[in-house]
DOVEXTOR-55174 format. One record per residue: residue number from 1; residue in three letters; x, y, z of N, C-alpha, C, O in turn. Coordinates in steps of 0.1 Angstrom, whole numbers, plus 5000, padded with zeros to 4 digits. Layout:
N
R|pos|code|n.u|n.v|n.w|ca.u|ca.v|ca.w|c.u|c.v|c.w|o.u|o.v|o.w
R|NUM|ALA|X|Y|Z|X|Y|Z|X|Y|Z|X|Y|Z .
...
This chain:
184
R|pos|code|n.u|n.v|n.w|ca.u|ca.v|ca.w|c.u|c.v|c.w|o.u|o.v|o.w
R|1|MET|0436|9395|5746|0426|9386|5750|0422|9377|5738|0422|9381|5727 .
R|2|GLU|0420|9364|5741|0417|9354|5731|0403|9357|5725|0394|9362|5731 .
R|3|LYS|0402|9354|5712|0389|9356|5705|0378|9348|5711|0367|9353|5713 .
R|4|GLU|0381|9336|5716|0371|9328|5722|0365|9334|5735|0353|9334|5738 .
R|5|GLU|0375|9340|5743|0370|9347|5755|0362|9360|5752|0352|9362|5758 .
R|6|VAL|0366|9367|5742|0359|9379|5737|0345|9375|5733|0335|9382|5737 .
R|7|ASP|0344|9364|5726|0331|9359|5721|0322|9355|5733|0310|9359|5734 .
R|8|LEU|0328|9348|5743|0321|9345|5755|0315|9357|5762|0304|9357|5766 .
R|9|ILE|0324|9367|5764|0320|9379|5771|0308|9386|5764|0299|9391|5770 .
R|10|LYS|0310|9387|5751|0299|9393|5743|0286|9386|5744|0275|9392|5744 .
R|11|ARG|0287|9372|5744|0275|9364|5746|0268|9367|5760|0256|9368|5761 .
R|12|ILE|0277|9368|5770|0272|9371|5783|0265|9384|5783|0254|9386|5789 .
R|13|GLN|0272|9394|5777|0266|9408|5777|0253|9408|5770|0244|9416|5772 .
R|14|GLY|0251|9398|5761|0238|9397|5753|0228|9388|5761|0217|9387|5756 .
R|15|GLY|0231|9383|5773|0222|9376|5781|0223|9361|5781|0214|9354|5786 .
R|16|ASP|0234|9355|5775|0236|9341|5775|0241|9336|5788|0253|9337|5791 .
R|17|ASN|0233|9330|5796|0237|9325|5809|0247|9313|5808|0255|9311|5817 .
R|18|MET|0246|9305|5798|0255|9293|5796|0269|9298|5794|0279|9292|5798 .
R|19|ALA|0271|9309|5787|0284|9315|5785|0290|9320|5798|0302|9318|5801 .
R|20|PHE|0281|9325|5807|0286|9329|5820|0291|9317|5828|0301|9318|5835 .
R|21|HIS|0284|9305|5827|0289|9293|5834|0302|9289|5828|0311|9284|5836 .
R|22|ALA|0305|9291|5816|0318|9288|5810|0329|9297|5816|0340|9292|5818 .
R|23|ILE|0326|9310|5817|0335|9319|5824|0338|9315|5838|0349|9315|5843 .
R|24|MET|0327|9311|5845|0329|9307|5859|0338|9294|5860|0346|9293|5869 .
R|25|ASN|0336|9285|5850|0344|9273|5850|0359|9276|5847|0368|9270|5852 .
R|26|LYS|0360|9286|5838|0374|9290|5834|0382|9297|5846|0393|9294|5848 .
R|27|TYR|0375|9305|5853|0382|9313|5863|0379|9310|5878|0385|9315|5887 .
R|28|GLY|0369|9301|5880|0364|9298|5893|0375|9293|5903|0376|9299|5914 .
R|29|SER|0384|9284|5899|0394|9280|5908|0404|9290|5912|0409|9291|5923 .
R|30|ARG|0408|9299|5902|0417|9310|5904|0411|9320|5914|0418|9325|5923 .
R|31|VAL|0398|9323|5912|0391|9332|5921|0390|9327|5935|0393|9334|5944 .
R|32|MET|0387|9314|5936|0386|9308|5949|0400|9308|5956|0400|9310|5968 .
R|33|ASN|0410|9305|5949|0424|9305|5955|0427|9318|5961|0433|9320|5972 .
R|34|VAL|0425|9329|5953|0428|9342|5957|0419|9346|5969|0423|9353|5978 .
R|35|ALA|0406|9343|5968|0397|9346|5979|0401|9340|5992|0401|9346|6002 .
R|36|TYR|0406|9327|5991|0411|9320|6003|0424|9327|6008|0426|9327|6020 .
R|37|SER|0432|9332|5999|0444|9338|6003|0442|9351|6011|0449|9354|6020 .
R|38|PHE|0431|9357|6008|0427|9369|6016|0419|9365|6029|0422|9370|6039 .
R|39|ALA|0410|9356|6027|0401|9353|6038|0407|9344|6049|0405|9345|6061 .
R|40|LYS|0414|9334|6044|0421|9324|6052|0412|9315|6059|0416|9308|6068 .
R|41|ASN|0399|9315|6056|0390|9305|6060|0380|9302|6049|0377|9311|6041 .
R|42|THR|0375|9290|6049|0367|9286|6038|0354|9293|6037|0350|9297|6025 .
R|43|GLN|0347|9296|6047|0334|9303|6047|0336|9317|6041|0328|9321|6032 .
R|44|ASP|0345|9325|6046|0347|9338|6041|0352|9338|6026|0348|9346|6018 .
R|45|ALA|0360|9328|6023|0365|9327|6009|0353|9323|6000|0352|9329|5989 .
R|46|GLU|0344|9315|6004|0333|9311|5996|0324|9323|5994|0318|9326|5983 .
R|47|ASP|0322|9331|6005|0314|9343|6004|0320|9353|5994|0313|9359|5985 .
R|48|LEU|0334|9355|5994|0340|9364|5985|0339|9359|5971|0336|9366|5961 .
R|49|TYR|0341|9346|5969|0339|9339|5956|0325|9342|5950|0324|9346|5939 .
R|50|GLN|0315|9339|5958|0301|9341|5954|0298|9356|5950|0293|9359|5940 .
R|51|GLU|0302|9365|5959|0299|9379|5957|0307|9384|5945|0302|9393|5938 .
R|52|THR|0319|9379|5943|0327|9383|5931|0319|9379|5918|0318|9388|5909 .
R|53|PHE|0315|9367|5917|0308|9363|5905|0294|9370|5904|0289|9372|5892 .
R|54|ILE|0288|9373|5915|0275|9381|5914|0278|9394|5908|0271|9399|5899 .
R|55|ARG|0289|9401|5913|0292|9414|5908|0296|9413|5893|0293|9422|5885 .
R|56|VAL|0304|9403|5890|0308|9401|5876|0295|9400|5867|0294|9407|5857 .
R|57|PHE|0286|9392|5871|0273|9390|5863|0266|9403|5862|0261|9406|5851 .
R|58|ARG|0264|9410|5873|0257|9423|5873|0263|9434|5865|0256|9442|5859 .
R|59|ASN|0276|9434|5865|0284|9445|5858|0290|9442|5845|0298|9450|5840 .
R|60|ILE|0288|9430|5840|0296|9426|5828|0293|9435|5816|0301|9436|5807 .
R|61|LYS|0281|9441|5816|0278|9450|5804|0287|9462|5805|0289|9468|5794 .
R|62|SER|0293|9465|5816|0302|9477|5817|0316|9473|5813|0325|9482|5812 .
R|63|PHE|0319|9460|5811|0333|9456|5807|0335|9461|5793|0328|9458|5784 .
R|64|ARG|0346|9469|5791|0349|9475|5778|0360|9470|5771|0365|9476|5761 .
R|65|PHE|0365|9458|5775|0376|9452|5767|0389|9460|5767|0397|9459|5758 .
R|66|GLU|0391|9468|5777|0403|9477|5778|0414|9470|5786|0425|9475|5787 .
R|67|SER|0411|9459|5793|0420|9452|5801|0417|9437|5799|0407|9433|5793 .
R|68|GLU|0426|9429|5805|0423|9414|5805|0411|9412|5813|0409|9419|5823 .
R|69|PHE|0403|9402|5809|0391|9400|5817|0394|9395|5831|0387|9399|5840 .
R|70|TYR|0404|9387|5833|0407|9382|5846|0412|9394|5855|0409|9394|5867 .
R|71|THR|0419|9403|5849|0423|9415|5857|0411|9422|5862|0411|9427|5874 .
R|72|TRP|0401|9423|5854|0388|9430|5858|0381|9422|5869|0377|9428|5879 .
R|73|ILE|0381|9409|5868|0375|9400|5879|0383|9401|5891|0378|9403|5902 .
R|74|TYR|0397|9401|5890|0406|9402|5901|0404|9415|5909|0405|9416|5921 .
R|75|ARG|0402|9426|5901|0400|9439|5907|0387|9438|5916|0386|9444|5927 .
R|76|ILE|0376|9433|5910|0364|9431|5918|0366|9424|5931|0362|9428|5941 .
R|77|LEU|0373|9412|5929|0376|9404|5941|0384|9411|5952|0381|9411|5963 .
R|78|THR|0394|9417|5947|0403|9424|5956|0396|9436|5964|0398|9437|5976 .
R|79|ASN|0388|9443|5956|0381|9454|5963|0370|9449|5973|0369|9454|5983 .
R|80|LEU|0364|9438|5969|0355|9431|5979|0362|9427|5991|0357|9429|6002 .
R|81|ALA|0373|9420|5990|0381|9416|6001|0386|9427|6010|0384|9427|6022 .
R|82|TYR|0391|9437|6003|0396|9449|6010|0384|9456|6018|0386|9459|6030 .
R|83|ASN|0373|9458|6012|0361|9464|6019|0356|9455|6030|0352|9460|6041 .
R|84|GLN|0355|9442|6027|0350|9433|6038|0359|9433|6050|0353|9434|6061 .
R|85|PHE|0371|9432|6048|0380|9431|6060|0383|9445|6066|0386|9445|6078 .
R|86|LYS|0381|9455|6059|0382|9468|6064|0371|9471|6074|0372|9476|6085 .
R|87|LYS|0359|9466|6070|0347|9467|6079|0349|9459|6091|0345|9463|6102 .
R|88|LYS|0354|9447|6090|0356|9439|6101|0368|9443|6110|0370|9438|6121 .
R|89|GLY|0376|9452|6104|0388|9456|6112|0399|9446|6112|0408|9448|6120 .
R|90|ARG|0399|9437|6103|0409|9427|6103|0411|9422|6088|0402|9423|6080 .
R|91|MET|0422|9417|6086|0425|9410|6073|0434|9398|6076|0444|9400|6082 .
R|92|GLN|0430|9387|6072|0438|9375|6074|0450|9375|6064|0450|9383|6055 .
R|93|VAL|0459|9367|6067|0472|9368|6060|0473|9355|6052|0469|9344|6055 .
R|94|VAL|0479|9357|6040|0481|9345|6031|0492|9336|6037|0502|9341|6042 .
R|95|ASP|0490|9323|6036|0501|9314|6039|0506|9309|6026|0500|9301|6019 .
R|96|PRO|0518|9313|6023|0523|9310|6010|0527|9295|6008|0530|9290|5997 .
R|97|GLY|0527|9288|6019|0530|9274|6018|0545|9270|6020|0553|9279|6022 .
R|98|GLU|0547|9257|6020|0560|9252|6023|0571|9256|6012|0583|9256|6015 .
R|99|ASN|0566|9258|6000|0576|9261|5989|0579|9275|5987|0587|9278|5978 .
R|100|ASP|0573|9284|5994|0576|9298|5992|0589|9303|5998|0593|9298|6008 .
R|101|TYR|0596|9311|5990|0609|9316|5994|0610|9322|6008|0620|9321|6015 .
R|102|LEU|0599|9329|6012|0599|9336|6025|0601|9327|6036|0608|9330|6046 .
R|103|TRP|0595|9315|6036|0596|9306|6047|0608|9297|6046|0611|9289|6055 .
R|104|GLU|0615|9297|6035|0626|9288|6032|0639|9295|6036|0650|9288|6036 .
R|105|THR|0639|9307|6041|0652|9314|6045|0654|9312|6060|0653|9322|6067 .
R|106|ILE|0656|9300|6064|0657|9297|6078|0671|9293|6082|0677|9284|6076 .
R|107|PRO|0677|9301|6091|0690|9298|6095|0690|9285|6104|0680|9281|6109 .
R|108|GLY|0702|9280|6107|0703|9269|6116|0706|9256|6110|0708|9255|6098 .
R|109|ASP|0705|9246|6118|0707|9232|6114|0696|9226|6106|0685|9223|6112 .
R|110|LYS|0698|9224|6093|0687|9219|6085|0685|9204|6088|0675|9198|6083 .
R|111|GLU|0694|9198|6095|0693|9184|6098|0682|9181|6108|0675|9171|6108 .
R|112|ASP|0680|9191|6117|0670|9189|6128|0656|9194|6123|0653|9206|6125 .
R|113|GLU|0648|9186|6117|0635|9190|6111|0626|9196|6122|0618|9205|6118 .
R|114|ALA|0626|9191|6134|0617|9196|6144|0620|9211|6147|0611|9219|6149 .
R|115|ASP|0633|9214|6148|0637|9228|6150|0633|9237|6139|0629|9248|6141 .
R|116|VAL|0635|9232|6127|0632|9240|6115|0617|9243|6115|0612|9254|6112 .
R|117|GLN|0608|9232|6117|0594|9234|6118|0590|9244|6129|0581|9252|6127 .
R|118|THR|0596|9243|6140|0593|9252|6151|0596|9266|6147|0589|9276|6150 .
R|119|TYR|0608|9268|6141|0612|9281|6137|0603|9287|6126|0599|9299|6127 .
R|120|LYS|0599|9279|6116|0590|9283|6106|0577|9287|6112|0571|9298|6108 .
R|121|SER|0572|9280|6121|0559|9283|6127|0559|9296|6135|0551|9304|6134 .
R|122|ALA|0570|9297|6143|0571|9310|6151|0573|9322|6142|0568|9332|6144 .
R|123|PHE|0582|9320|6131|0584|9331|6122|0571|9335|6115|0568|9347|6113 .
R|124|LYS|0564|9325|6110|0551|9328|6103|0542|9335|6112|0535|9345|6108 .
R|125|GLU|0541|9331|6124|0532|9338|6134|0536|9352|6136|0528|9361|6137 .
R|126|GLU|0549|9354|6137|0554|9368|6138|0550|9377|6126|0546|9388|6128 .
R|127|VAL|0552|9371|6115|0549|9379|6102|0534|9381|6102|0529|9392|6099 .
R|128|ASP|0526|9371|6105|0511|9373|6105|0507|9384|6114|0499|9392|6111 .
R|129|ASN|0512|9384|6126|0509|9394|6136|0514|9408|6131|0507|9418|6133 .
R|130|ALA|0525|9409|6125|0530|9421|6120|0521|9427|6109|0518|9439|6108 .
R|131|LEU|0517|9418|6100|0509|9422|6089|0495|9428|6094|0490|9437|6088 .
R|132|LEU|0490|9422|6105|0478|9427|6110|0479|9441|6116|0469|9447|6118 .
R|133|GLN|0491|9445|6119|0493|9459|6124|0494|9469|6113|0495|9481|6116 .
R|134|LEU|0494|9465|6101|0495|9475|6090|0481|9480|6087|0471|9474|6091 .
R|135|SER|0480|9492|6081|0467|9497|6077|0462|9487|6066|0469|9480|6060 .
R|136|SER|0448|9488|6064|0442|9480|6054|0448|9482|6040|0451|9472|6032 .
R|137|GLN|0451|9494|6036|0457|9497|6023|0471|9491|6022|0474|9484|6012 .
R|138|GLN|0479|9493|6032|0493|9488|6032|0493|9473|6031|0500|9467|6024 .
R|139|ARG|0484|9466|6039|0484|9452|6040|0479|9446|6026|0485|9436|6021 .
R|140|THR|0469|9453|6020|0464|9448|6007|0475|9449|5997|0477|9439|5989 .
R|141|VAL|0482|9460|5996|0492|9462|5986|0504|9452|5989|0509|9447|5979 .
R|142|PHE|0508|9451|6001|0519|9441|6004|0515|9427|6000|0523|9420|5994 .
R|143|ILE|0503|9423|6003|0499|9409|6000|0498|9408|5984|0503|9398|5979 .
R|144|LEU|0493|9417|5978|0492|9416|5963|0506|9416|5957|0508|9409|5947 .
R|145|LYS|0515|9424|5962|0528|9424|5956|0537|9412|5960|0542|9406|5951 .
R|146|HIS|0537|9409|5973|0547|9399|5977|0541|9385|5978|0549|9375|5978 .
R|147|TYR|0528|9383|5980|0522|9370|5981|0516|9366|5968|0516|9354|5964 .
R|148|GLU|0510|9375|5961|0503|9372|5948|0512|9375|5936|0509|9371|5925 .
R|149|GLY|0523|9382|5938|0533|9384|5927|0528|9394|5917|0533|9394|5906 .
R|150|LYS|0519|9403|5921|0514|9413|5911|0524|9425|5910|0532|9428|5919 .
R|151|LYS|0524|9430|5898|0533|9442|5895|0526|9455|5900|0514|9455|5902 .
R|152|ILE|0534|9465|5902|0529|9478|5908|0518|9483|5899|0508|9487|5904 .
R|153|LYS|0520|9483|5886|0510|9488|5877|0497|9480|5877|0486|9486|5876 .
R|154|ASP|0498|9467|5879|0486|9459|5880|0479|9462|5893|0466|9462|5894 .
R|155|ILE|0486|9463|5904|0480|9466|5917|0473|9480|5916|0462|9481|5921 .
R|156|ALA|0479|9490|5910|0473|9503|5908|0460|9501|5900|0450|9508|5904 .
R|157|ALA|0460|9493|5890|0448|9491|5882|0437|9484|5890|0425|9488|5890 .
R|158|ILE|0441|9474|5898|0432|9467|5906|0425|9476|5917|0413|9475|5919 .
R|159|LEU|0433|9484|5923|0428|9492|5934|0424|9506|5930|0420|9514|5938 .
R|160|ASP|0425|9509|5917|0421|9521|5911|0427|9533|5917|0421|9543|5922 .
R|161|CYS|0441|9533|5918|0448|9544|5922|0461|9545|5914|0464|9537|5906 .
R|162|THR|0469|9555|5917|0481|9557|5909|0493|9548|5914|0492|9542|5925 .
R|163|GLU|0502|9545|5905|0514|9537|5908|0521|9544|5920|0527|9536|5928 .
R|164|GLY|0522|9557|5920|0529|9564|5931|0523|9561|5944|0530|9559|5954 .
R|165|THR|0509|9560|5945|0502|9557|5957|0506|9543|5962|0508|9540|5973 .
R|166|ILE|0506|9534|5952|0509|9520|5955|0523|9519|5961|0526|9512|5970 .
R|167|LYS|0533|9526|5954|0546|9526|5959|0548|9531|5973|0555|9526|5981 .
R|168|ARG|0540|9542|5976|0541|9547|5990|0535|9537|6000|0541|9535|6010 .
R|169|TYR|0524|9531|5997|0518|9521|6006|0528|9509|6008|0530|9505|6019 .
R|170|LEU|0534|9505|5997|0544|9494|5998|0556|9498|6006|0561|9490|6014 .
R|171|PHE|0561|9510|6003|0573|9515|6011|0570|9515|6026|0578|9511|6034 .
R|172|ARG|0558|9521|6029|0555|9523|6043|0552|9509|6050|0556|9507|6061 .
R|173|ALA|0546|9500|6042|0543|9487|6047|0556|9479|6050|0558|9473|6061 .
R|174|THR|0566|9480|6041|0579|9474|6042|0586|9479|6054|0592|9472|6062 .
R|175|ARG|0586|9492|6055|0594|9499|6066|0588|9495|6080|0595|9492|6089 .
R|176|LYS|0574|9495|6081|0568|9491|6093|0570|9477|6097|0573|9473|6108 .
R|177|LEU|0569|9468|6087|0572|9454|6089|0587|9452|6094|0589|9444|6103 .
R|178|GLN|0596|9459|6088|0610|9458|6092|0611|9462|6107|0618|9456|6115 .
R|179|ASP|0604|9473|6111|0605|9477|6124|0598|9467|6134|0604|9464|6144 .
R|180|LEU|0587|9462|6130|0580|9453|6138|0587|9439|6140|0586|9433|6150 .
R|181|LEU|0594|9435|6129|0601|9422|6129|0615|9424|6133|0623|9414|6133 .
R|182|HIS|0619|9436|6135|0633|9439|6139|0643|9434|6129|0653|9428|6132 .
R|183|VAL|0640|9437|6116|0649|9434|6105|0656|9446|6100|0650|9457|6099 .
R|184|ALA|0669|9445|6098|0677|9456|6093|0675|9459|6079|0681|9468|6073 .
């Protein structure tokens, strides 16, 4: 962790609200992007963003400098998203965008852009529907691993469980998705 960031955190822990604004400026866009990737709509993403920073502000005195500060924020955000969507019985799916490898593995004639776009749209819808059929734990782990690019150990730290548990959720999620999408 950078000395400047450590100093900011210590100032916040001492009650300096301006230092908190600096942290929000530093991490705000990253938090909003991740919140949107979970919520998939602006209103829910803004709610997650706001609640994340409220929790950060309330609990910053408990931050012990044992991990990266963003990892700590990310864990708060992920747990909030997981709990929010678990209560609602749904979790939206991340749209990795046009440049993500998952959507670029499209067979067929690349010359016919309309067919490619139709295939992408249909495939994405199939994946979205399949992800919604996973348990909340499996879906969260799958999204963190494959859409957010997190390592197993980081996901375990974020969700406060063992790496073995994360691996089991990921294995079960992958197997269920293969079955649902009829992938060998």
